C-alpha positions in Angstrom: 82.6 112.8 36.8 81.6 109.4 37.4 77.8 108.6 38.0 76.9 106.9 41.4 75.3 103.5 40.4 71.6 103.6 40.9 70.0 101.3 43.6 68.5 98.3 42.2 64.5 98.8 41.8 62.3 96.4 44.2 59.0 95.9 43.8 56.8 94.5 46.0 54.3 91.7 44.8 50.9 92.6 44.8 49.2 91.0 48.1 47.0 87.5 47.6 45.3 88.1 50.9 44.5 91.0 52.9 45.9 91.5 56.4 44.3 91.2 59.5 44.0 95.0 60.1 42.2 95.3 56.7 39.8 92.7 57.4 39.1 94.7 60.7 38.9 97.7 58.5 36.2 96.4 56.4 34.1 95.0 59.5 34.0 98.4 61.0 34.0 97.9 64.8 32.9 101.2 65.5 29.4 100.6 63.8 28.8 97.8 65.9 27.7 99.9 69.0 23.9 101.2 67.4 22.5 97.6 67.4 24.8 96.3 70.4 23.3 99.5 72.2 19.3 98.8 71.1 19.7 94.9 72.0 20.9 96.2 75.5 17.7 98.6 75.6 15.2 95.8 74.9 17.0 93.5 77.3 16.7 96.5 80.2 13.1 97.1 79.1 12.4 93.5 79.4 12.1 93.7 83.3 14.2 90.7 83.6 16.8 89.7 85.9 20.0 90.8 83.5 22.4 89.1 86.3 20.5 85.5 86.3 20.4 85.9 82.0 23.7 87.3 81.5 25.1 84.4 79.3 22.1 85.4 77.1 22.6 88.8 77.0 26.4 88.2 75.9 25.5 86.1 73.3 23.3 88.7 72.2 25.7 91.6 72.3 28.0 89.5 70.3 25.4 88.7 67.6 24.3 92.0 67.0 27.6 93.8 67.0 30.6 91.9 65.9 28.5 89.3 63.8 25.3 90.7 62.0 26.4 94.2 61.8 29.8 93.6 60.8 28.8 91.2 58.0 26.4 94.3 56.8 29.6 96.5 56.6 31.3 93.5 54.7 28.3 93.2 52.4 27.7 96.9 51.6 31.3 97.7 51.3 31.5 94.9 48.7 28.5 96.2 46.6 29.4 99.8 47.2 33.1 99.6 46.0 32.6 101.6 42.8 30.9 104.2 44.7 33.5 104.0 47.6 35.9 104.5 44.5 34.7 107.9 43.9 33.8 109.0 47.7 36.4 106.9 49.8 39.3 105.4 47.5 41.0 104.4 50.7 38.6 102.0 51.9 39.8 98.7 52.1 38.1 97.3 48.7 38.8 100.4 46.1 42.3 101.0 47.5 43.5 97.3 46.5 44.2 96.3 50.1 41.4 93.7 50.1 42.3 92.2 47.1 39.9 90.0 44.4 36.8 88.9 45.8 38.2 88.6 49.3 35.5 91.2 50.3 32.6 89.1 49.0 33.9 85.9 50.6 34.2 87.6 54.0 30.6 89.0 54.0 29.6 85.6 53.1 31.3 83.8 55.7 30.3 86.5 58.4 26.5 85.7 57.4 27.1 81.9 57.8 28.9 82.7 61.5 26.0 84.6 62.4 23.4 82.2 61.4 25.1 79.5 63.6 25.5 81.8 66.2 22.1 82.6 66.4 20.9 79.0 66.8 22.4 79.1 70.2 19.3 82.0 71.1 16.7 80.0 70.4 13.9 80.1 67.8 13.1 84.0 68.6 17.0 85.0 68.3 17.4 83.0 65.2 14.4 84.0 63.3 15.3 88.0 64.4 19.0 87.3 63.0 17.7 85.7 59.8 15.5 88.9 59.2 18.7 91.2 60.0 20.6 89.4 57.5 18.0 89.2 54.6 17.6 93.2 55.2 21.4 93.7 55.3 21.5 91.8 51.9 18.7 93.7 50.4 19.7 96.6 51.4 23.0 96.5 49.4 23.1 93.7 46.8 21.2 94.2 43.3 18.8 93.4 42.2 16.9 94.7 45.3 19.5 97.3 46.5 17.2 99.1 49.0 20.3 101.7 49.7 19.2 102.9 45.8 16.5 105.0 47.5 17.0 106.7 50.6 13.5 106.2 52.1 13.6 102.6 51.8 17.3 102.0 52.4 17.8 104.0 55.5 14.2 102.4 56.8 15.8 98.8 56.4 18.7 100.2 58.2 17.0 101.7 61.2 14.7 98.8 61.6 17.6 96.7 62.0 19.9 98.4 64.0 17.4 99.7 66.3 14.1 98.4 66.3 14.7 94.7 65.5 18.0 94.9 67.8 15.7 95.9 70.8 12.9 93.7 70.4 15.4 90.8 69.7 16.7 91.6 73.3 13.3 91.9 75.0 12.4 88.5 73.5 15.3 86.7 74.5 15.1 87.7 78.1 11.7 87.0 78.4 12.4 83.4 77.2 10.9 83.8 73.4 7.9 85.6 74.6 6.4 88.5 72.3 7.4 91.8 74.0 4.7 93.9 75.2 3.3 96.6 73.3 5.2 99.3 75.4 8.4 97.8 74.2 7.0 97.8 70.6 6.1 100.9 70.5 9.2 102.3 71.8 11.5 100.2 69.2 9.1 101.4 66.6 9.7 105.2 67.7 13.5 105.0 68.1 13.6 103.0 64.8 11.8 106.1 62.9 14.7 108.5 64.6 17.3 106.3 63.4 15.8 106.9 59.9 17.2 110.3 60.3 20.6 109.0 61.7 20.9 107.2 58.8 20.6 110.5 56.5 23.4 112.1 58.4 25.6 109.5 57.1 24.7 110.3 53.6 25.9 113.6 53.4 29.5 112.7 53.1 28.6 110.9 49.6 26.9 113.1 47.8 29.0 113.5 44.8 29.6 109.5 44.3 25.9 108.7 44.9 24.8 111.4 42.6 27.2 110.1 39.7 26.3 106.3 40.5 22.6 106.6 40.6 22.0 106.3 44.4 19.1 108.5 45.4 20.0 108.9 48.8 17.9 111.6 50.8 20.8 114.4 50.0 20.7 113.6 46.4 16.9 113.5 46.0 16.1 116.6 48.4 19.0 118.6 48.3 21.5 119.0 51.3 19.3 121.7 53.1 16.0 119.4 52.3 17.7 116.2 53.5 19.1 118.2 56.8 15.4 119.5 57.6 14.0 115.9 57.1 16.8 114.2 59.4 16.1 116.7 62.3 12.4 116.0 62.0 12.7 112.1 62.1 15.3 112.5 64.7 13.2 115.0 67.1 9.7 113.8 66.6 10.1 110.1 67.7 11.9 111.7 71.0 8.7 114.0 71.9 6.4 111.0 71.5 8.4 109.0 73.9 8.4 111.8 76.1 4.7 112.0 76.1 4.3 108.0 76.5 6.3 108.1 79.5 4.5 110.8 80.7 1.3 109.0 79.9 2.7 106.3 82.0 3.2 108.0 85.0 6.8 108.1 84.6 7.8 111.7 84.8 11.3 111.7 85.8 12.3 109.3 82.8 9.7 111.4 80.5 11.8 114.7 81.7 15.4 113.4 81.4 14.3 112.1 77.7 13.0 115.4 76.7 16.1 117.3 78.0 18.3 114.9 75.9 16.3 116.0 73.0 16.3 119.6 73.8 20.2 119.7 74.2 20.3 118.0 70.4 18.4 121.7 69.2 21.5 123.9 69.0 23.5 121.2 67.2 20.7 120.7 64.7 20.3 124.6 64.2 24.3 124.8 62.9 23.5 121.7 60.8 20.4 123.2 59.2 22.7 126.3 58.3 25.8 124.4 57.1 24.4 120.8 56.6 27.3 119.1 54.4 29.8 120.6 57.1 28.1 119.9 59.9 26.4 116.2 59.7 29.5 114.8 61.1 29.1 117.4 64.3 25.6 116.0 64.8 26.5 112.6 64.4 29.3 112.7 66.9 27.7 115.1 69.5 24.0 114.9 69.2 23.4 110.8 68.2 24.9 110.3 71.8 22.3 112.3 73.3 19.9 110.4 71.2 21.0 107.0 72.2 21.1 108.0 75.9 17.3 108.5 75.9 16.7 105.2 74.2 18.3 103.3 77.4 16.6 106.1 79.8 13.4 105.2 78.4 13.8 101.3 78.4 14.7 101.9 82.2 11.6 103.7 82.7 9.9 100.8 80.9 11.5 98.4 83.3 10.3 100.6 86.3 6.7 100.8 85.0 6.7 96.7 84.5 7.9 96.3 88.2 4.8 98.7 89.3 2.6 96.7 87.1 3.8 93.1 88.9 3.6 95.3 92.5 0.0 96.6 91.4 1.0 100.1 91.6 -0.7 101.2 88.2 -3.8 100.5 86.9 
């Protein structure tokens, strides 16, 4: 009996450069929303006419999302490639789809592009971009590597993604003027809440973080302890915002923020019972309620500013 001839073997040469789809995956467009949203909240809270200043609004949205946030994602993936090889080996760099030092090159190129773009937004926009870039590299890169400790790393991310983006949006709309104390306190409170949101992202990486010496909060406190801390960080600032809005004679906005916070509670109860399994659920359904409250409070502050201008509030 004759043996059929074997088909000739073909070997695909290793890629020397990544596909465009792989570059897009490295830059993670899904992560661009939080800083873009916070920038928009700051712009709304400024009380300025957004229709007249729409070019600045557009420039800021591009800067905070597709540029600064994207560059931070590339930086993080490059310096986390060994941890990702354990937790998420399918990512572009550990999977080999982003060959050689392309990941580092893209991180540097996007950082430079972000700084160049920021020059279009005046001194405040450039300074804020510079600080965000410093925080993103300090978060991921040695020797600082803030993410090695969950308290510091989450704080750096939360401040950059929420507070700094909010204040940048307000300042740019105000022509470079420093936002008022009301906008500042709201930005800081929502940054505090975002610390809890950052903790939600750490539950999927507990094993790799533990093996690679990354002291995330789930590693430090255990899954249950980190879940409780994340809930406290998310809920307490929202209650504080509710009280502030009520004190600023904005009862409807205060009620709306409180209702949005209460709606998060059932999700958090299930999360506290099964933290590892339910962290993604809270992130998917609870975080949108949290950020909706951000915009409600921004519109409340905008209304407060208009009443102040009209002499409606003493």
